[in-house]
C-alpha positions in Angstrom: 37.7 -4.3 32.4 34.1 -4.3 31.0 32.5 -7.1 29.5 32.1 -4.7 26.8 35.4 -4.5 25.8 36.2 -8.6 26.6 34.8 -11.1 24.5 33.0 -14.0 25.1 31.0 -17.0 23.6 28.2 -16.2 21.4 30.2 -12.7 20.9 30.1 -11.8 16.9 33.5 -10.7 16.5 35.4 -8.8 13.7 39.3 -10.7 14.0 43.0 -10.0 12.3 45.2 -13.2 12.4 47.6 -15.1 10.7 48.4 -18.7 12.0 51.7 -21.2 11.8 52.4 -24.1 11.7 56.2 -25.4 12.5 57.1 -21.7 12.2 55.7 -22.0 8.7 52.9 -19.0 8.0 49.6 -20.9 6.2 46.9 -18.5 7.0 46.3 -14.9 7.1 44.3 -12.0 6.6 47.4 -9.8 8.2 48.2 -7.5 4.6 51.8 -7.8 4.8 51.5 -11.4 5.9 49.4 -12.2 3.9 51.7 -10.9 0.3 54.3 -13.7 1.4 51.7 -16.2 1.4 49.8 -14.9 -2.1 52.0 -12.3 -3.7 51.5 -8.6 -3.6 48.3 -8.2 -4.8 46.5 -10.3 -3.0 43.9 -8.2 -0.4 42.5 -9.5 2.9 39.7 -10.4 3.7 37.5 -8.9 6.2 36.6 -12.0 9.0 34.3 -12.0 11.4 32.9 -14.8 13.4 30.6 -16.0 15.9 32.6 -17.3 19.4 31.8 -20.8 20.2 30.4 -21.8 17.0 33.4 -23.6 15.7 33.7 -21.1 12.7 37.4 -21.4 13.8 39.8 -24.6 14.2 38.1 -25.9 17.8 41.8 -24.7 19.8 41.6 -21.6 19.0 37.9 -20.6 19.2 37.8 -21.5 22.8 40.2 -19.5 23.8 39.1 -16.4 22.4 36.4 -16.3 25.6 37.8 -13.8 27.8 39.8 -12.1 25.4 40.4 -7.9 25.4 39.3 -6.4 22.5 42.1 -4.5 21.0 45.2 -6.0 22.2 47.3 -9.0 19.8 47.0 -12.2 21.6 50.1 -15.4 20.5 47.7 -19.0 20.9 49.4 -22.2 20.6 46.7 -25.0 19.7 47.4 -28.5 19.8 47.2 -30.6 17.2 44.0 -32.9 18.6 42.2 -29.3 18.9 43.5 -28.2 15.7 42.9 -29.7 12.2 43.1 -33.0 14.2 45.5 -36.5 14.6 47.3 -37.7 11.5 44.6 -41.0 10.5 46.4 -43.9 9.0 43.1 -45.3 7.2 43.8 -41.9 4.8 46.3 -43.2 3.2 45.5 -45.0 0.0 47.3 -46.5 -3.0 46.2 -46.1 -6.0 47.0 -47.7 -8.9 49.8 -45.7 -11.6 47.6 -46.8 -14.5 44.9 -44.4 -13.3 46.8 -41.2 -13.3 48.6 -42.5 -16.6 45.0 -42.4 -18.0 44.4 -39.0 -17.1 47.7 -38.2 -18.5 48.9 -37.5 -14.8 52.6 -37.9 -13.9 52.7 -38.7 -9.9 56.0 -37.5 -7.9 56.3 -37.4 -4.4 54.8 -33.9 -2.6 52.6 -33.7 -5.8 49.1 -31.9 -4.2 45.8 -32.5 -6.4 42.2 -32.7 -6.1 40.7 -36.1 -6.0 36.7 -36.6 -4.3 36.6 -32.9 -3.3 39.6 -33.5 -1.2 43.3 -32.2 -1.5 45.3 -34.6 -1.5 49.1 -35.7 -0.8 51.6 -37.7 -2.9 53.9 -39.2 -0.4 55.3 -42.3 -2.3 55.1 -43.8 -6.0 56.7 -47.3 -6.3 56.5 -49.8 -9.3 52.7 -49.5 -10.5 51.5 -48.4 -7.0 51.0 -45.0 -5.7 50.5 -43.9 -2.1 48.4 -40.9 -1.3 47.5 -39.0 1.4 44.3 -37.7 2.1 44.9 -36.4 5.1 44.4 -32.4 6.1 47.6 -30.9 5.7 47.5 -29.8 8.9 47.0 -32.6 10.7 49.4 -34.3 13.1 50.8 -30.2 13.5 50.5 -28.4 16.4 49.2 -24.4 15.6 50.4 -20.9 16.7 48.2 -18.1 16.1 48.8 -14.1 16.3 45.5 -13.2 16.5 44.0 -9.4 17.6 39.8 -8.7 18.0 39.5 -5.7 16.3 35.9 -5.0 17.3 32.6 -6.9 18.8 29.6 -6.8 15.3 26.9 -5.2 16.9 25.0 -4.7 13.5 22.1 -7.7 12.5 23.2 -7.4 8.6 26.5 -8.3 9.4 25.8 -11.1 11.7 23.4 -12.6 9.2 25.6 -12.5 6.1 28.0 -14.1 8.9 26.5 -17.2 9.6 25.3 -17.3 6.1 28.5 -17.3 4.8 29.6 -19.6 7.3 26.8 -22.4 6.5 26.1 -21.7 3.0 29.1 -20.1 1.3 27.3 -18.2 -0.3 25.3 -14.7 1.2 21.9 -14.3 -0.6 19.8 -11.3 -0.7 18.0 -10.6 2.4 16.2 -7.2 4.0 16.2 -6.9 8.4 12.6 -5.7 9.3 10.8 -7.8 12.3 12.0 -10.5 11.0 15.1 -11.5 8.6 13.2 -12.1 5.3 15.1 -14.3 2.7 14.5 -13.7 -0.7 15.3 -15.9 -3.9 13.7 -19.3 -5.6 11.5 -21.7 -3.5 14.6 -24.1 -3.1 16.3 -21.2 -1.1 13.2 -21.7 1.1 14.1 -24.8 2.0 17.9 -25.1 2.7 17.7 -22.2 4.8 14.0 -23.7 6.9 16.3 -25.8 9.1 18.6 -22.9 10.2 15.8 -21.1 12.0 16.3 -22.0 15.9 19.9 -21.0 14.8 19.5 -17.8 13.7 16.9 -17.4 16.8 19.7 -18.1 18.6 23.0 -16.1 17.5 21.1 -13.2 16.3 17.6 -13.0 17.8 15.7 -13.3 14.7 13.6 -15.5 13.0 13.8 -16.1 9.4 11.2 -15.7 7.0 10.8 -16.6 3.3 9.8 -14.5 0.3 9.6 -16.1 -2.9 11.3 -14.1 -5.9 11.6 -14.9 -9.5 14.6 -13.6 -11.0 14.5 -11.0 -13.1 15.7 -10.3 -16.4 19.3 -9.0 -15.4 20.3 -7.6 -19.2 19.0 -5.6 -22.2 20.5 -8.1 -24.0 18.1 -10.4 -23.3 14.8 -8.8 -23.6 16.8 -7.8 -27.1 16.7 -11.8 -27.6 13.2 -12.2 -26.6 12.0 -9.5 -29.0 13.8 -11.1 -31.7 12.0 -14.1 -31.6 9.1 -13.0 -31.1 9.8 -11.5 -35.0 11.5 -14.6 -36.2 8.3 -16.5 -34.3 6.0 -13.8 -36.6 7.9 -13.8 -39.7 7.5 -18.0 -39.6 3.6 -17.6 -38.9 3.6 -14.7 -42.0 5.7 -17.0 -44.5 3.1 -20.4 -43.5 0.4 -18.0 -44.3 1.5 -17.3 -47.2 2.3 -20.9 -48.3 -0.8 -21.9 -47.5 -2.5 -18.3 -49.3 -0.5 -19.8 -52.5 -1.6 -23.7 -52.2 -5.6 -22.1 -51.7 -4.9 -19.8 -55.0 -3.3 -23.1 -56.7 -6.1 -25.2 -56.0 -8.8 -22.6 -56.6 -7.1 -21.9 -60.1 -6.7 -25.9 -60.8 -10.8 -26.4 -60.4 -11.7 -23.3 -63.1 -9.2 -24.6 -65.0 -11.0 -28.2 -65.1 
């Protein structure tokens, strides 16, 4: 098997996968499996990662090295190298009153978001509610069905992958002798610390070009025109009032 057909560290690859915990499917981008998770209308997203950059759980990431392209593998991942062992310090007791004030009636097994974390109610006793801040998959051994579909060679795709992983969005950019990112000044400050990472993974430096937001709708331009017309009318009315006052004053002087 040649290097071109084998995945190695720092390779960008597209993967298709399904993840299981206790033989229950918890994540997938394979159409048939995704439908059982999220319904018939769910559409899988293309998943591209860079091997060795922990864009997947550690135990899966490092086992992709040396795997052949186009072949489906079944990979076991221990809880420690998956979503971590369960941490008892992440069990918290919250007064029932805090839920009542929000008109929430906590029940065992209920999941909700608190402090930007997904938490689970594990006990309700008297005036106290015990919640678990551990990842729902913490403490569970995992199993993945995974296929490396292809190696990604396109600089644009690699760049999009890095932005999506680190920033959760892809800014406007173009690839020339450098990767030129365009946007407001604050975006330039955000991307600056990642220049070395781009040089390491893509082999190109980042550059930044400030770009002010464009008028994105005809409606905005129309609103601006209406404001101008309104301002002009106000000016005309003010001038008219001043003229009337001047005439009245002049007339008063003449009469006297």
